[in-house]
C-alpha positions as CSV (number, residue, x, y, z in Angstrom):
1,X,0.0,0.0,0.0
2,X,2.9,2.4,0.7
3,X,4.3,1.6,-2.8
4,X,0.9,2.4,-4.3
5,X,0.8,5.7,-2.3
6,X,4.3,6.5,-3.6
7,X,3.3,5.7,-7.2
8,X,0.2,7.9,-6.9
9,X,2.2,10.8,-5.5
10,X,4.9,10.5,-8.1
11,X,2.4,10.3,-11.0
12,X,-0.2,12.8,-9.9
13,X,1.1,14.8,-6.9
14,X,0.1,15.0,-3.2
15,X,-3.4,16.4,-3.8
16,X,-4.4,13.4,-5.9
17,X,-3.3,10.9,-3.1
18,X,-6.5,9.9,-1.3
19,X,-7.2,6.7,0.5
20,X,-9.5,5.6,-2.4
21,X,-6.8,6.2,-5.0
22,X,-4.2,4.3,-2.9
23,X,-6.6,1.4,-2.4
24,X,-7.4,1.2,-6.1
25,X,-3.7,1.4,-7.1
26,X,-2.8,-1.3,-4.5
27,X,-5.6,-3.5,-5.6
28,X,-7.1,-3.7,-2.2
29,X,-10.5,-2.7,-0.8
30,X,-10.8,0.6,1.1
31,X,-11.7,-1.5,4.2
32,X,-8.4,-3.3,3.9
33,X,-6.5,-0.1,3.6
34,X,-8.3,1.3,6.7
35,X,-7.1,-1.7,8.7
36,X,-3.6,-0.4,8.4
37,X,-4.0,3.4,7.8
38,X,-6.9,5.3,9.4
39,X,-6.5,8.2,7.0
40,X,-4.4,9.8,4.3
41,X,-2.2,11.5,6.9
42,X,-1.2,8.2,8.4
43,X,-0.1,7.0,5.0
44,X,2.0,10.1,4.5
45,X,3.6,9.7,8.0
46,X,4.6,6.2,7.1
47,X,6.1,7.3,3.8
48,X,8.1,10.1,5.6
49,X,9.2,7.6,8.3
50,X,10.3,5.1,5.6
51,X,12.4,7.8,3.9
52,X,14.0,8.8,7.2
53,X,14.8,5.1,8.0
54,X,16.2,4.5,4.6
55,X,18.5,7.6,4.9
56,X,19.9,6.7,8.4
57,X,22.4,4.0,7.2
58,X,23.5,6.2,4.3
59,X,24.2,9.0,6.8
60,X,25.9,6.6,9.2
61,X,28.2,5.5,6.4
62,X,29.0,9.1,5.6
63,X,29.8,9.9,9.2
64,X,32.0,6.8,9.5
65,X,33.9,8.0,6.4
66,X,34.2,11.5,7.8
67,X,35.7,10.2,11.0
68,X,38.3,8.1,9.2
69,X,41.6,9.9,9.9
70,X,43.2,8.1,6.9
71,X,40.8,9.6,4.5
72,X,40.9,13.3,3.5
73,X,38.0,15.1,5.0
74,X,37.0,16.7,1.7
75,X,37.0,13.4,-0.2
76,X,34.8,11.8,2.5
77,X,32.4,14.8,2.4
78,X,32.2,14.8,-1.4
79,X,31.4,11.1,-1.6
80,X,28.9,11.3,1.3
81,X,27.0,14.1,-0.4
82,X,26.8,12.2,-3.7
83,X,25.6,9.1,-1.8
84,X,22.9,11.2,-0.1
85,X,21.7,12.5,-3.4
86,X,21.6,9.0,-4.9
87,X,19.6,7.8,-1.9
88,X,17.0,10.5,-2.5
89,X,16.7,9.2,-6.0
90,X,15.9,5.7,-4.8
91,X,12.1,6.1,-5.0
92,X,12.4,8.8,-7.7
93,X,13.1,12.5,-7.3
94,X,9.5,13.4,-7.8
95,X,8.3,11.5,-4.7
96,X,11.1,13.0,-2.5
97,X,10.3,16.4,-3.8
98,X,6.6,16.1,-3.0
99,X,7.5,14.7,0.5
100,X,9.9,17.5,1.1
101,X,8.0,20.4,-0.3
102,X,4.3,19.7,-0.5
103,X,3.4,17.3,2.3
104,X,2.7,18.9,5.7
105,X,5.1,17.4,8.2
106,X,3.1,16.5,11.4
107,X,4.7,17.3,14.8
108,X,5.9,13.6,15.3
109,X,7.9,13.8,12.1
110,X,9.2,17.3,12.9
111,X,10.4,16.0,16.4
112,X,12.0,13.0,14.8
113,X,13.9,15.1,12.3
114,X,15.0,17.5,15.0
115,X,16.2,14.7,17.1
116,X,18.1,13.1,14.3
117,X,19.6,16.4,13.2
118,X,20.8,17.1,16.7
119,X,22.4,13.7,16.8
120,X,24.1,14.2,13.5
121,X,25.4,17.6,14.6
122,X,26.8,16.1,17.8
123,X,28.5,13.3,15.8
124,X,30.0,15.8,13.3
125,X,31.2,18.0,16.1
126,X,33.0,15.0,17.6
127,X,34.5,14.2,14.2
128,X,35.7,17.7,13.7
129,X,37.3,17.7,17.2
130,X,39.0,14.4,16.3
131,X,40.5,15.5,13.1
132,X,43.8,17.1,13.8
133,X,43.7,19.5,10.8
134,X,40.3,20.8,11.9
135,X,40.7,21.8,15.6
136,X,37.9,24.4,15.8
137,X,37.2,26.8,18.6
138,X,33.4,26.2,18.1
139,X,33.0,22.7,16.8
140,X,29.3,22.6,17.5
141,X,28.6,25.7,15.4
142,X,30.8,24.5,12.6
143,X,29.1,21.1,12.7
144,X,25.7,22.7,12.5
145,X,26.8,24.6,9.5
146,X,28.2,21.5,7.8
147,X,25.0,19.5,8.5
148,X,22.7,22.3,7.2
149,X,24.8,23.0,4.1
150,X,25.0,19.3,3.2
151,X,21.3,18.8,3.7
152,X,20.4,21.9,1.7
153,X,22.6,21.0,-1.2
154,X,21.5,17.4,-1.1
155,X,17.8,18.4,-1.3
156,X,18.5,20.9,-4.1
157,X,20.6,18.5,-6.2
158,X,18.0,15.7,-5.7
159,X,14.9,17.8,-6.2
160,X,15.5,21.2,-7.6
161,X,18.5,21.1,-9.9
162,X,17.9,20.4,-13.6
163,X,18.5,16.7,-14.3
164,X,21.5,17.7,-16.5
165,X,23.3,19.3,-13.5
166,X,26.8,17.8,-13.0
167,X,26.2,16.6,-9.4
168,X,29.9,15.7,-9.0
169,X,30.9,19.3,-9.8
170,X,28.6,20.6,-7.1
171,X,29.7,18.0,-4.6
172,X,33.4,19.0,-5.4
173,X,32.6,22.7,-4.8
174,X,30.7,22.0,-1.5
175,X,33.5,19.8,-0.2
176,X,36.1,22.4,-1.2
177,X,34.0,25.3,0.3
178,X,33.4,23.5,3.6
179,X,37.0,22.2,3.8
180,X,38.3,25.7,3.3
181,X,35.9,27.1,5.9
182,X,36.8,24.4,8.5
183,X,40.6,24.9,7.9
184,X,40.3,28.7,8.1
185,X,38.6,28.3,11.5
186,X,41.3,26.0,12.9
187,X,43.2,27.2,15.9
188,X,46.8,27.9,15.5
């Protein structure tokens, strides 16, 4: 049923996704759908939660690579950003665009995203502190900036950029920009 909802959203947009269209697309009765989802909002929450769950291992791998002292920070950042963009493409850029831009995010999803972001910022701050070339006076501030920039560029590359955009070129520039910023802020 979630796949059917994703297909309806991708093909026709958020407004067209109703419990009836999802049930029809899934080939189940509306009663069967209501056994699992009491309403349209519940379907959307499940889609959003699924996307968040699918991104967590991708982010974890990126954090692991950023923490690797044998790997240049900018290389790890570049490859992580490209992997994040590719993960957004998994169910198609249109679905992710609708989920990001058109679907209202209920408080439970907002709280989950805030909790995850705070965890990512904390992990990135620890990574920045652990990388000798990036000893920052304000690692938490720098980590927040890194997380926000990477997320914004990921969303833009996955959803807003023309399909012909050279994603690697943008990932190179973001990695270079953040690397220069982090090195410039390093304590002497």
